N, C-alpha and C positions, 0 to 999 in steps of 0.2 A: 511418603516423602513430602515434607512441607516445603512450600515455596518461600525461599528466604528473602524475597524482594518485596518492595512496596508498590502497589498499584495506585497511581494518582490519576484522577479524572478531571481535576480542576486546571484549566489552561492558564490560570493566573499564578499557579504555584510551581512553575518550572523555569529553568534557565534555558532560553531559546538558543543560546550559542551551543549548549550541549545537545539540544534537539538537532540543530543543523549539522553538528559534527557526527552524530549517530547516522543520520541520513546519508552524509557524505561517505563515511567509512563503510556503510552497507551498500554503496554504489547506487543510491537512489537520487543523488543530487551531485552536480558537478562543482558546486561551490559551497561555501560555509556562510550563507546569508541568513543570519539569525533574525533580522528584522522581517524578511519575507516569510520565514517559517512561523514566526509569531502571528503574523496576519493570517496565514493559511490555517493554522490550528485553531486560532480564536474564532475564525469564521466557520468552523466545522460544527456539526451537531453533536458528534460524539468524539471525545478525545481520550486517548489512553497514553500514559507514560509509565514505564516500569523504571523504578529507581533502586539503586544499590546505595543505601544511605542517601546522600545528596547528589549522587551521580545518575544522570539519565542514561539508561542502558538499552531501552527499547521504546518504540513509539508506534502509534497507529491512530487513524482517524477515520471518520465516516461522515458522509452527507446523507441526509434522510428527510423524507416528508413526515416521518413519524408514524406512518400507517401502512403504506404499501410498497414503497420503493426506497432503496438505499444503495450507496456505493462506498466501498472500502478503499482507502488510499494510504500510502506511506507507511506500510507495515515494515518496520526495520528494527534489527537487533544489532547492537555493537558486536563486531566479530569476536571480541574477547569473551562475550557471554553466550555465544551460540552453543547449542547443545545442552542448555541448562533450563529448558522449558519456558524461556522468556517469549519466544515467538508463539509457542502453543498457547500460552496464557493470553497474549495479545489477541490472537484469532478467536479463541473460545469466548473471551470476554466481549469482543466486538459482536460475535454472533449472538450471544445472549442478550446484549443491549438492543440488537436489531431483530429479535425473534418475531417471526410471523411476516416479515417483509421479504420481498424479492430483493436479492442482493447481487450487485455486480461487483467484480473485483478486477482491478487493473494491476498486473504484476509483471515481473521480469520473466522472460521465457524459461530461465533456468529453474524457476520455482513452481512451474505449472503443476507438476505431479504432487507436490506437497499439498496444495489446496484441494486436490481430489480426495485426500484423506478426511477432509472436513465437509464433504458433501457438495463441493463446487463441481460443476460440469463445464466443459469447454463449450463455448457458444460460437456457432458458425455464422451468426447474423449480426455481429457487432462491428462497428466502425469507430475510428478515432480521427479527430480533427484537431490538429495542433496549431493554434493561432499564431504563436510567436516562435515556432521552431526554426532553427537555422538549417542551412544545407548540411553543415557538419553534424548537427543534432539528428537530422533525418538519416544521414549516412550511418551514424553510430547505431541508431535504432534498427536499421535494416541489417547491419552486420551482426547485431546481437540477436536477431530473430524475432523482433517485435511484430514485423509485418509479414503478411503473405506477399509473394512476388506481385509487383504491379500488374494489374490486368488478370490476376489469377481468378479462375472460376472453378467451383466445385462441379463435379460431374452432373449433378442435378440441375445446374444453372445453364449449362451449355445449350445454346440455341434459343434460350428464353429472352435474352436481352440484346 
């Protein structure tokens, strides 16, 4: 099966309103802020955009030092194109571009098992600090399952701290 879509890596060659719309439709952004997404993607080390002709249908990006450490963010597929290997192409292309580096991935709790198919393992020692999150934003993230319960300790930690 051939992949019928175009992979664009140049952040200068996309419509950022379409990028913002894909992120919003995929549930990764609560707004359609094209200007912010343009800044975010243009300041990333690796950018990927999957296009159906002129329409952006999938996005992904990574930050990297280029040698040892990288982080993948904003992997999103327009719901109208899910199930057509767009997400698979995004992930495998990002992994190829980051080959040999330790990679962290921040994702929605509903997609955790998906990434295990690509060799990712859950990490028990990661933390997140959200500098500008609102109480509504935190509440939503707690309800969605992004956080362990406040004060949670794994059995191996009990009594150590």
